[in-house]
PDB file of N, CA, C and O in Angstrom:
ATOM      1  N   MET A   1      72.968 184.863-108.363  1.00  0.00           N
ATOM      2  CA  MET A   1      73.175 183.208-108.677  1.00  0.00           C
ATOM      3  C   MET A   1      71.577 182.155-109.334  1.00  0.00           C
ATOM      4  O   MET A   1      70.475 182.080-108.790  1.00  0.00           O
ATOM      5  N   VAL A   2      71.813 181.818-109.990  1.00  0.00           N
ATOM      6  CA  VAL A   2      70.844 181.262-110.438  1.00  0.00           C
ATOM      7  C   VAL A   2      70.757 179.402-110.375  1.00  0.00           C
ATOM      8  O   VAL A   2      71.718 178.655-110.190  1.00  0.00           O
ATOM      9  N   TRP A   3      69.860 179.149-110.508  1.00  0.00           N
ATOM     10  CA  TRP A   3      70.108 177.210-110.099  1.00  0.00           C
ATOM     11  C   TRP A   3      69.900 177.090-111.715  1.00  0.00           C
ATOM     12  O   TRP A   3      68.968 177.719-112.215  1.00  0.00           O
ATOM     13  N   CYS A   4      70.489 176.539-112.287  1.00  0.00           N
ATOM     14  CA  CYS A   4      70.703 175.979-113.550  1.00  0.00           C
ATOM     15  C   CYS A   4      69.980 174.365-113.653  1.00  0.00           C
ATOM     16  O   CYS A   4      69.886 173.714-114.693  1.00  0.00           O
ATOM     17  N   GLY A   5      69.730 174.136-112.927  1.00  0.00           N
ATOM     18  CA  GLY A   5      70.063 171.971-112.291  1.00  0.00           C
ATOM     19  C   GLY A   5      70.821 171.656-112.283  1.00  0.00           C
ATOM     20  O   GLY A   5      71.698 172.351-112.795  1.00  0.00           O
ATOM     21  N   PRO A   6      71.310 169.955-111.541  1.00  0.00           N
ATOM     22  CA  PRO A   6      71.882 169.519-111.653  1.00  0.00           C
ATOM     23  C   PRO A   6      73.141 168.815-112.448  1.00  0.00           C
ATOM     24  O   PRO A   6      73.339 167.603-112.357  1.00  0.00           O
ATOM     25  N   GLU A   7      73.663 169.361-112.943  1.00  0.00           N
ATOM     26  CA  GLU A   7      74.297 169.056-114.431  1.00  0.00           C
ATOM     27  C   GLU A   7      74.681 170.685-114.141  1.00  0.00           C
ATOM     28  O   GLU A   7      75.877 170.651-113.849  1.00  0.00           O
ATOM     29  N   LYS A   8      74.439 171.431-114.112  1.00  0.00           N
ATOM     30  CA  LYS A   8      75.256 173.418-114.990  1.00  0.00           C
ATOM     31  C   LYS A   8      75.567 173.597-113.094  1.00  0.00           C
ATOM     32  O   LYS A   8      76.701 173.970-112.793  1.00  0.00           O
ATOM     33  N   GLY A   9      74.696 173.363-112.087  1.00  0.00           N
ATOM     34  CA  GLY A   9      74.722 173.778-110.668  1.00  0.00           C
ATOM     35  C   GLY A   9      74.375 175.315-110.848  1.00  0.00           C
ATOM     36  O   GLY A   9      73.987 175.790-111.916  1.00  0.00           O
ATOM     37  N   TRP A  10      74.553 176.001-109.738  1.00  0.00           N
ATOM     38  CA  TRP A  10      74.323 177.899-109.577  1.00  0.00           C
ATOM     39  C   TRP A  10      75.101 178.278-110.763  1.00  0.00           C
ATOM     40  O   TRP A  10      76.164 177.694-110.976  1.00  0.00           O
ATOM     41  N   LEU A  11      74.685 179.186-111.550  1.00  0.00           N
ATOM     42  CA  LEU A  11      75.617 180.243-112.490  1.00  0.00           C
ATOM     43  C   LEU A  11      75.400 181.732-112.215  1.00  0.00           C
ATOM     44  O   LEU A  11      74.243 182.153-112.217  1.00  0.00           O
ATOM     45  N   GLY A  12      76.504 182.626-111.958  1.00  0.00           N
ATOM     46  CA  GLY A  12      76.019 183.572-111.687  1.00  0.00           C
ATOM     47  C   GLY A  12      76.042 184.755-112.735  1.00  0.00           C
ATOM     48  O   GLY A  12      76.741 184.734-113.749  1.00  0.00           O
ATOM     49  N   LEU A  13      75.090 185.923-112.331  1.00  0.00           N
ATOM     50  CA  LEU A  13      74.357 186.891-113.939  1.00  0.00           C
ATOM     51  C   LEU A  13      74.362 188.026-113.328  1.00  0.00           C
ATOM     52  O   LEU A  13      73.947 188.317-112.207  1.00  0.00           O
ATOM     53  N   ASP A  14      74.678 188.427-113.842  1.00  0.00           N
ATOM     54  CA  ASP A  14      74.902 189.999-113.832  1.00  0.00           C
ATOM     55  C   ASP A  14      74.025 190.756-114.899  1.00  0.00           C
ATOM     56  O   ASP A  14      74.597 191.213-115.888  1.00  0.00           O
ATOM     57  N   PRO A  15      72.784 190.899-114.762  1.00  0.00           N
ATOM     58  CA  PRO A  15      71.873 190.919-115.294  1.00  0.00           C
ATOM     59  C   PRO A  15      71.737 192.254-115.807  1.00  0.00           C
ATOM     60  O   PRO A  15      71.308 192.337-116.958  1.00  0.00           O
ATOM     61  N   THR A  16      72.067 193.532-115.073  1.00  0.00           N
ATOM     62  CA  THR A  16      72.795 194.458-115.165  1.00  0.00           C
ATOM     63  C   THR A  16      73.557 195.257-116.467  1.00  0.00           C
ATOM     64  O   THR A  16      73.138 196.227-117.098  1.00  0.00           O
ATOM     65  N   ASN A  17      74.710 194.566-116.623  1.00  0.00           N
ATOM     66  CA  ASN A  17      75.034 194.491-117.876  1.00  0.00           C
ATOM     67  C   ASN A  17      74.550 193.033-119.248  1.00  0.00           C
ATOM     68  O   ASN A  17      74.462 193.116-120.473  1.00  0.00           O
ATOM     69  N   GLY A  18      74.370 192.030-118.454  1.00  0.00           N
ATOM     70  CA  GLY A  18      73.137 191.088-119.030  1.00  0.00           C
ATOM     71  C   GLY A  18      74.894 190.262-119.338  1.00  0.00           C
ATOM     72  O   GLY A  18      75.376 190.396-120.462  1.00  0.00           O
ATOM     73  N   ILE A  19      75.405 189.748-118.641  1.00  0.00           N
ATOM     74  CA  ILE A  19      76.730 188.918-119.101  1.00  0.00           C
ATOM     75  C   ILE A  19      77.326 188.046-117.786  1.00  0.00           C
ATOM     76  O   ILE A  19      77.743 188.792-116.900  1.00  0.00           O
ATOM     77  N   ALA A  20      77.428 186.807-117.535  1.00  0.00           N
ATOM     78  CA  ALA A  20      77.826 186.233-116.745  1.00  0.00           C
ATOM     79  C   ALA A  20      78.718 186.434-115.205  1.00  0.00           C
ATOM     80  O   ALA A  20      79.781 187.012-115.433  1.00  0.00           O
ATOM     81  N   MET A  21      78.585 186.192-114.138  1.00  0.00           N
ATOM     82  CA  MET A  21      79.338 186.814-112.981  1.00  0.00           C
ATOM     83  C   MET A  21      80.841 186.552-114.213  1.00  0.00           C
ATOM     84  O   MET A  21      80.722 186.134-115.364  1.00  0.00           O
ATOM     85  N   GLY A  22      81.721 186.814-113.752  1.00  0.00           N
ATOM     86  CA  GLY A  22      83.111 186.749-113.679  1.00  0.00           C
ATOM     87  C   GLY A  22      84.195 186.961-112.314  1.00  0.00           C
ATOM     88  O   GLY A  22      84.028 187.387-111.171  1.00  0.00           O
ATOM     89  N   GLY A  23      85.299 186.466-113.022  1.00  0.00           N
ATOM     90  CA  GLY A  23      86.254 187.449-111.230  1.00  0.00           C
ATOM     91  C   GLY A  23      86.585 189.050-110.971  1.00  0.00           C
ATOM     92  O   GLY A  23      87.547 189.422-110.299  1.00  0.00           O
ATOM     93  N   ASP A  24      86.115 189.493-111.289  1.00  0.00           N
ATOM     94  CA  ASP A  24      86.464 191.037-111.609  1.00  0.00           C
ATOM     95  C   ASP A  24      84.482 191.578-110.945  1.00  0.00           C
ATOM     96  O   ASP A  24      84.336 192.780-110.719  1.00  0.00           O
ATOM     97  N   HIS A  25      83.558 190.890-110.778  1.00  0.00           N
ATOM     98  CA  HIS A  25      81.852 190.637-110.150  1.00  0.00           C
ATOM     99  C   HIS A  25      82.388 190.679-108.291  1.00  0.00           C
ATOM    100  O   HIS A  25      82.895 189.677-107.787  1.00  0.00           O
ATOM    101  N   ILE A  26      82.278 191.321-107.888  1.00  0.00           N
ATOM    102  CA  ILE A  26      81.810 191.401-106.297  1.00  0.00           C
ATOM    103  C   ILE A  26      80.740 190.828-105.433  1.00  0.00           C
ATOM    104  O   ILE A  26      80.249 191.933-105.199  1.00  0.00           O
ATOM    105  N   VAL A  27      79.945 189.987-104.742  1.00  0.00           N
ATOM    106  CA  VAL A  27      78.742 189.884-104.308  1.00  0.00           C
ATOM    107  C   VAL A  27      79.070 190.652-103.041  1.00  0.00           C
ATOM    108  O   VAL A  27      79.962 190.739-102.198  1.00  0.00           O
ATOM    109  N   MET A  28      77.448 191.351-103.458  1.00  0.00           N
ATOM    110  CA  MET A  28      77.866 192.442-101.831  1.00  0.00           C
ATOM    111  C   MET A  28      76.326 191.749-101.402  1.00  0.00           C
ATOM    112  O   MET A  28      75.473 192.620-101.233  1.00  0.00           O
ATOM    113  N   ALA A  29      75.940 190.636-101.244  1.00  0.00           N
ATOM    114  CA  ALA A  29      74.649 189.980-101.099  1.00  0.00           C
ATOM    115  C   ALA A  29      74.514 188.370-101.383  1.00  0.00           C
ATOM    116  O   ALA A  29      74.949 187.608-102.247  1.00  0.00           O
ATOM    117  N   VAL A  30      73.504 188.209 -99.955  1.00  0.00           N
ATOM    118  CA  VAL A  30      73.138 186.603-100.663  1.00  0.00           C
ATOM    119  C   VAL A  30      71.870 186.600 -99.652  1.00  0.00           C
ATOM    120  O   VAL A  30      71.976 187.039 -98.507  1.00  0.00           O
ATOM    121  N   GLY A  31      70.702 186.086-100.153  1.00  0.00           N
ATOM    122  CA  GLY A  31      68.591 186.146-100.167  1.00  0.00           C
ATOM    123  C   GLY A  31      68.714 185.061-100.902  1.00  0.00           C
ATOM    124  O   GLY A  31      69.510 184.601-101.721  1.00  0.00           O
ATOM    125  N   ARG A  32      67.346 184.663-100.208  1.00  0.00           N
ATOM    126  CA  ARG A  32      66.416 183.918-100.842  1.00  0.00           C
ATOM    127  C   ARG A  32      65.460 184.866-101.677  1.00  0.00           C
ATOM    128  O   ARG A  32      64.751 184.259-102.479  1.00  0.00           O
ATOM    129  N   ASP A  33      65.290 186.407-101.634  1.00  0.00           N
ATOM    130  CA  ASP A  33      64.361 187.140-102.666  1.00  0.00           C
ATOM    131  C   ASP A  33      65.250 188.453-102.572  1.00  0.00           C
ATOM    132  O   ASP A  33      66.066 188.749-101.699  1.00  0.00           O
ATOM    133  N   TYR A  34      64.867 189.177-103.732  1.00  0.00           N
ATOM    134  CA  TYR A  34      65.369 191.258-103.434  1.00  0.00           C
ATOM    135  C   TYR A  34      64.967 191.483-102.022  1.00  0.00           C
ATOM    136  O   TYR A  34      65.466 192.318-101.267  1.00  0.00           O
ATOM    137  N   LEU A  35      64.354 190.950-101.847  1.00  0.00           N
ATOM    138  CA  LEU A  35      63.779 192.162-100.122  1.00  0.00           C
ATOM    139  C   LEU A  35      64.541 191.338 -99.163  1.00  0.00           C
ATOM    140  O   LEU A  35      65.381 192.135 -98.745  1.00  0.00           O
ATOM    141  N   ASP A  36      64.727 190.296 -98.613  1.00  0.00           N
ATOM    142  CA  ASP A  36      65.988 189.991 -98.279  1.00  0.00           C
ATOM    143  C   ASP A  36      67.146 190.777 -97.892  1.00  0.00           C
ATOM    144  O   ASP A  36      67.643 190.906 -96.773  1.00  0.00           O
ATOM    145  N   ILE A  37      67.708 191.594 -99.699  1.00  0.00           N
ATOM    146  CA  ILE A  37      68.497 192.039 -99.568  1.00  0.00           C
ATOM    147  C   ILE A  37      68.539 193.212-100.577  1.00  0.00           C
ATOM    148  O   ILE A  37      69.045 193.302-101.695  1.00  0.00           O
ATOM    149  N   ALA A  38      68.010 193.868 -99.999  1.00  0.00           N
ATOM    150  CA  ALA A  38      68.011 195.108-100.840  1.00  0.00           C
ATOM    151  C   ALA A  38      68.812 196.379-100.089  1.00  0.00           C
ATOM    152  O   ALA A  38      69.082 196.696 -98.931  1.00  0.00           O
ATOM    153  N   PRO A  39      69.086 197.050-101.771  1.00  0.00           N
ATOM    154  CA  PRO A  39      69.978 197.505-100.956  1.00  0.00           C
ATOM    155  C   PRO A  39      69.569 199.295-100.178  1.00  0.00           C
ATOM    156  O   PRO A  39      70.327 200.035 -99.551  1.00  0.00           O
ATOM    157  N   ILE A  40      68.058 199.506-100.569  1.00  0.00           N
ATOM    158  CA  ILE A  40      67.858 201.106-100.254  1.00  0.00           C
ATOM    159  C   ILE A  40      66.590 200.118 -99.415  1.00  0.00           C
ATOM    160  O   ILE A  40      65.827 199.350-100.001  1.00  0.00           O
ATOM    161  N   ASP A  41      66.607 200.328 -98.206  1.00  0.00           N
ATOM    162  CA  ASP A  41      65.550 199.730 -97.458  1.00  0.00           C
ATOM    163  C   ASP A  41      65.005 201.572 -96.124  1.00  0.00           C
ATOM    164  O   ASP A  41      65.726 202.339 -95.485  1.00  0.00           O
ATOM    165  N   GLY A  42      63.447 201.501 -96.314  1.00  0.00           N
ATOM    166  CA  GLY A  42      63.063 202.396 -95.024  1.00  0.00           C
ATOM    167  C   GLY A  42      62.675 203.966 -95.362  1.00  0.00           C
ATOM    168  O   GLY A  42      62.723 204.284 -96.550  1.00  0.00           O
ATOM    169  N   VAL A  43      62.320 204.899 -94.463  1.00  0.00           N
ATOM    170  CA  VAL A  43      61.399 206.004 -94.212  1.00  0.00           C
ATOM    171  C   VAL A  43      61.989 206.973 -94.537  1.00  0.00           C
ATOM    172  O   VAL A  43      62.889 206.916 -93.698  1.00  0.00           O
ATOM    173  N   PHE A  44      62.241 208.016 -95.223  1.00  0.00           N
ATOM    174  CA  PHE A  44      62.792 209.290 -94.817  1.00  0.00           C
ATOM    175  C   PHE A  44      61.661 210.321 -95.173  1.00  0.00           C
ATOM    176  O   PHE A  44      61.001 210.495 -96.198  1.00  0.00           O
ATOM    177  N   ASN A  45      61.681 210.968 -93.898  1.00  0.00           N
ATOM    178  CA  ASN A  45      60.525 212.158 -93.703  1.00  0.00           C
ATOM    179  C   ASN A  45      61.386 213.233 -93.818  1.00  0.00           C
ATOM    180  O   ASN A  45      62.290 213.150 -92.986  1.00  0.00           O
ATOM    181  N   GLY A  46      61.471 214.391 -94.656  1.00  0.00           N
ATOM    182  CA  GLY A  46      62.469 215.913 -94.602  1.00  0.00           C
ATOM    183  C   GLY A  46      61.684 216.721 -95.999  1.00  0.00           C
ATOM    184  O   GLY A  46      60.801 216.123 -96.613  1.00  0.00           O
ATOM    185  N   TYR A  47      61.993 217.715 -96.284  1.00  0.00           N
ATOM    186  CA  TYR A  47      61.716 218.948 -96.868  1.00  0.00           C
ATOM    187  C   TYR A  47      62.306 219.427 -98.105  1.00  0.00           C
ATOM    188  O   TYR A  47      63.408 219.970 -98.189  1.00  0.00           O
ATOM    189  N   GLY A  48      61.240 219.113 -99.375  1.00  0.00           N
ATOM    190  CA  GLY A  48      62.655 220.191-100.092  1.00  0.00           C
ATOM    191  C   GLY A  48      63.350 218.763-101.447  1.00  0.00           C
ATOM    192  O   GLY A  48      62.934 217.605-101.406  1.00  0.00           O
ATOM    193  N   ALA A  49      64.430 219.259-102.511  1.00  0.00           N
ATOM    194  CA  ALA A  49      65.013 218.936-103.365  1.00  0.00           C
ATOM    195  C   ALA A  49      66.139 217.880-102.313  1.00  0.00           C
ATOM    196  O   ALA A  49      66.623 218.392-101.304  1.00  0.00           O
ATOM    197  N   GLN A  50      66.391 216.754-102.592  1.00  0.00           N
ATOM    198  CA  GLN A  50      67.211 215.534-101.928  1.00  0.00           C
ATOM    199  C   GLN A  50      68.401 215.410-102.668  1.00  0.00           C
ATOM    200  O   GLN A  50      68.475 216.176-103.629  1.00  0.00           O
ATOM    201  N   GLU A  51      69.145 214.818-102.522  1.00  0.00           N
ATOM    202  CA  GLU A  51      70.704 214.268-103.623  1.00  0.00           C
ATOM    203  C   GLU A  51      71.457 213.393-102.267  1.00  0.00           C
ATOM    204  O   GLU A  51      71.483 213.624-101.058  1.00  0.00           O
ATOM    205  N   ILE A  52      71.879 212.594-102.888  1.00  0.00           N
ATOM    206  CA  ILE A  52      72.749 211.385-102.525  1.00  0.00           C
ATOM    207  C   ILE A  52      73.864 210.905-103.352  1.00  0.00           C
ATOM    208  O   ILE A  52      73.866 210.470-104.504  1.00  0.00           O
ATOM    209  N   PHE A  53      74.930 211.105-102.397  1.00  0.00           N
ATOM    210  CA  PHE A  53      76.410 211.052-103.199  1.00  0.00           C
ATOM    211  C   PHE A  53      77.176 209.639-102.939  1.00  0.00           C
ATOM    212  O   PHE A  53      77.396 209.385-101.755  1.00  0.00           O
ATOM    213  N   VAL A  54      77.507 208.913-103.682  1.00  0.00           N
ATOM    214  CA  VAL A  54      77.631 207.441-103.481  1.00  0.00           C
ATOM    215  C   VAL A  54      78.648 207.182-103.959  1.00  0.00           C
ATOM    216  O   VAL A  54      78.568 207.391-105.169  1.00  0.00           O
ATOM    217  N   GLU A  55      80.804 206.386-103.326  1.00  0.00           N
ATOM    218  CA  GLU A  55      81.516 206.063-103.742  1.00  0.00           C
ATOM    219  C   GLU A  55      82.207 204.663-102.945  1.00  0.00           C
ATOM    220  O   GLU A  55      82.674 204.384-101.841  1.00  0.00           O
ATOM    221  N   VAL A  56      81.959 204.037-104.185  1.00  0.00           N
ATOM    222  CA  VAL A  56      82.653 203.236-103.005  1.00  0.00           C
ATOM    223  C   VAL A  56      84.592 202.797-103.427  1.00  0.00           C
ATOM    224  O   VAL A  56      85.266 203.573-104.105  1.00  0.00           O
ATOM    225  N   ASP A  57      84.842 202.219-103.183  1.00  0.00           N
ATOM    226  CA  ASP A  57      86.618 202.006-102.894  1.00  0.00           C
ATOM    227  C   ASP A  57      86.853 200.580-103.145  1.00  0.00           C
ATOM    228  O   ASP A  57      86.517 199.994-102.116  1.00  0.00           O
ATOM    229  N   VAL A  58      87.265 199.751-104.011  1.00  0.00           N
ATOM    230  CA  VAL A  58      87.550 198.078-104.066  1.00  0.00           C
ATOM    231  C   VAL A  58      89.362 198.006-103.670  1.00  0.00           C
ATOM    232  O   VAL A  58      90.320 198.406-104.331  1.00  0.00           O
ATOM    233  N   GLU A  59      89.335 197.701-103.068  1.00  0.00           N
ATOM    234  CA  GLU A  59      90.835 197.613-102.534  1.00  0.00           C
ATOM    235  C   GLU A  59      91.877 195.858-102.816  1.00  0.00           C
ATOM    236  O   GLU A  59      92.651 195.692-101.873  1.00  0.00           O
ATOM    237  N   ALA A  60      91.921 195.156-103.462  1.00  0.00           N
ATOM    238  CA  ALA A  60      92.242 193.897-103.247  1.00  0.00           C
ATOM    239  C   ALA A  60      93.223 193.762-102.256  1.00  0.00           C
ATOM    240  O   ALA A  60      94.143 194.569-102.120  1.00  0.00           O
ATOM    241  N   VAL A  61      93.000 192.422-101.314  1.00  0.00           N
ATOM    242  CA  VAL A  61      93.478 192.072-100.172  1.00  0.00           C
ATOM    243  C   VAL A  61      94.304 190.837-100.584  1.00  0.00           C
ATOM    244  O   VAL A  61      94.042 190.466-101.728  1.00  0.00           O
ATOM    245  N   ALA A  62      95.338 190.027 -99.870  1.00  0.00           N
ATOM    246  CA  ALA A  62      95.742 189.080 -99.659  1.00  0.00           C
ATOM    247  C   ALA A  62      94.905 187.521 -99.353  1.00  0.00           C
ATOM    248  O   ALA A  62      94.491 187.671 -98.203  1.00  0.00           O
ATOM    249  N   ASP A  63      94.650 186.706 -99.630  1.00  0.00           N
ATOM    250  CA  ASP A  63      94.452 185.358 -99.044  1.00  0.00           C
ATOM    251  C   ASP A  63      95.401 184.858 -97.842  1.00  0.00           C
ATOM    252  O   ASP A  63      95.240 183.740 -97.353  1.00  0.00           O
TER     253      ASP A  63
END
């Protein structure tokens, strides 16, 4: 979200795709700074090559 002044207010932006947020966007976190909501944080101690596999399932729910 970006503040665009009192006339426009807060506008949602998707910087990855270069578009305005729409109904198909999902807010994952809210913070004052990127470090408040960094998706990956911490320290890893290990050996050899590492891989990560991530899967996200989204299901609509009734209001």
